[in-house]
C-alpha positions as CSV (number, residue, x, y, z in Angstrom):
1,M,-133.4,113.8,-32.5
2,A,-131.0,110.9,-31.3
3,R,-130.3,110.6,-27.3
4,Q,-126.4,110.5,-26.8
5,Y,-125.1,108.8,-24.0
6,K,-121.8,109.2,-22.4
7,V,-121.0,106.9,-20.4
8,K,-117.3,106.9,-18.2
9,G,-115.5,103.4,-18.8
10,T,-113.4,102.1,-15.8
11,N,-109.9,101.3,-15.3
12,T,-110.5,98.7,-12.6
13,Y,-109.8,95.9,-14.6
14,L,-106.4,98.0,-16.1
15,I,-105.7,98.1,-12.2
16,W,-106.0,94.6,-11.9
17,A,-104.3,93.5,-14.2
18,I,-101.2,95.6,-13.3
19,V,-101.8,93.9,-9.8
20,L,-102.0,90.3,-10.5
21,A,-98.8,91.0,-13.6
22,L,-97.1,91.9,-10.0
23,I,-97.8,89.3,-8.2
24,C,-96.8,86.9,-11.2
25,I,-93.6,88.5,-11.3
26,W,-92.9,87.8,-7.2
27,A,-93.9,85.0,-7.5
28,I,-91.7,83.9,-10.5
29,K,-88.4,85.7,-8.8
30,D,-89.5,83.4,-5.8
31,G,-90.4,80.1,-7.0
32,W,-87.8,79.1,-9.9
33,F,-85.4,81.6,-8.9
34,P,-85.0,81.9,-4.9
35,S,-82.1,84.0,-2.6
36,P,-80.1,82.1,-0.9
37,S,-81.9,82.9,2.3
38,K,-84.9,80.7,0.8
39,I,-82.7,78.0,-0.3
40,A,-81.1,77.6,3.3
41,R,-84.9,77.9,4.6
42,H,-86.6,75.5,2.1
43,G,-84.0,73.5,0.5
44,S,-83.3,74.0,-3.3
45,P,-86.0,74.1,-6.3
46,D,-84.7,70.6,-7.4
47,S,-84.8,69.1,-4.5
48,P,-86.8,70.9,-1.8
49,N,-87.9,69.7,1.7
50,L,-90.2,67.1,2.0
51,A,-93.0,68.9,4.3
52,D,-92.4,71.9,2.4
53,H,-94.9,73.1,-0.2
54,F,-93.4,76.7,-0.7
55,Y,-92.1,76.1,-4.3
56,A,-95.7,73.9,-5.4
57,F,-97.5,77.3,-4.1
58,N,-95.3,80.0,-5.9
59,H,-95.3,77.8,-9.2
60,A,-99.3,77.8,-8.8
61,L,-99.3,81.4,-7.7
62,A,-97.1,82.5,-10.9
63,Y,-99.8,80.3,-13.3
64,L,-103.2,81.2,-11.4
65,S,-102.2,85.1,-11.2
66,G,-100.6,85.6,-15.1
67,V,-103.8,83.7,-16.4
68,G,-106.0,86.5,-14.2
69,S,-103.8,89.3,-15.3
70,L,-104.2,88.4,-18.9
71,V,-107.9,88.2,-18.4
72,C,-108.2,91.6,-16.5
73,A,-106.0,92.9,-19.5
74,I,-108.5,91.5,-22.1
75,V,-111.7,92.5,-20.2
76,H,-110.0,96.1,-19.9
77,N,-110.1,96.3,-23.6
78,F,-113.6,95.5,-23.7
79,V,-114.7,98.4,-20.9
80,K,-112.9,101.0,-21.5
């Protein structure tokens, strides 16, 4: 008689994929489409203040969190 194991899957990767996707959307909004108060504080996205790395940080955060979100979503498909 064969044994049947019932192993419950996890939704941890799905939760992280959603969290990273929200961070990515927020970074895209701040980095490429800033509000007028951000433009006044950090300069225009085309010509930011010299010592300010606000836009570069948001661009890098958008790329990294987007890739992380995709990886977590793919891993979730295998783990579920």
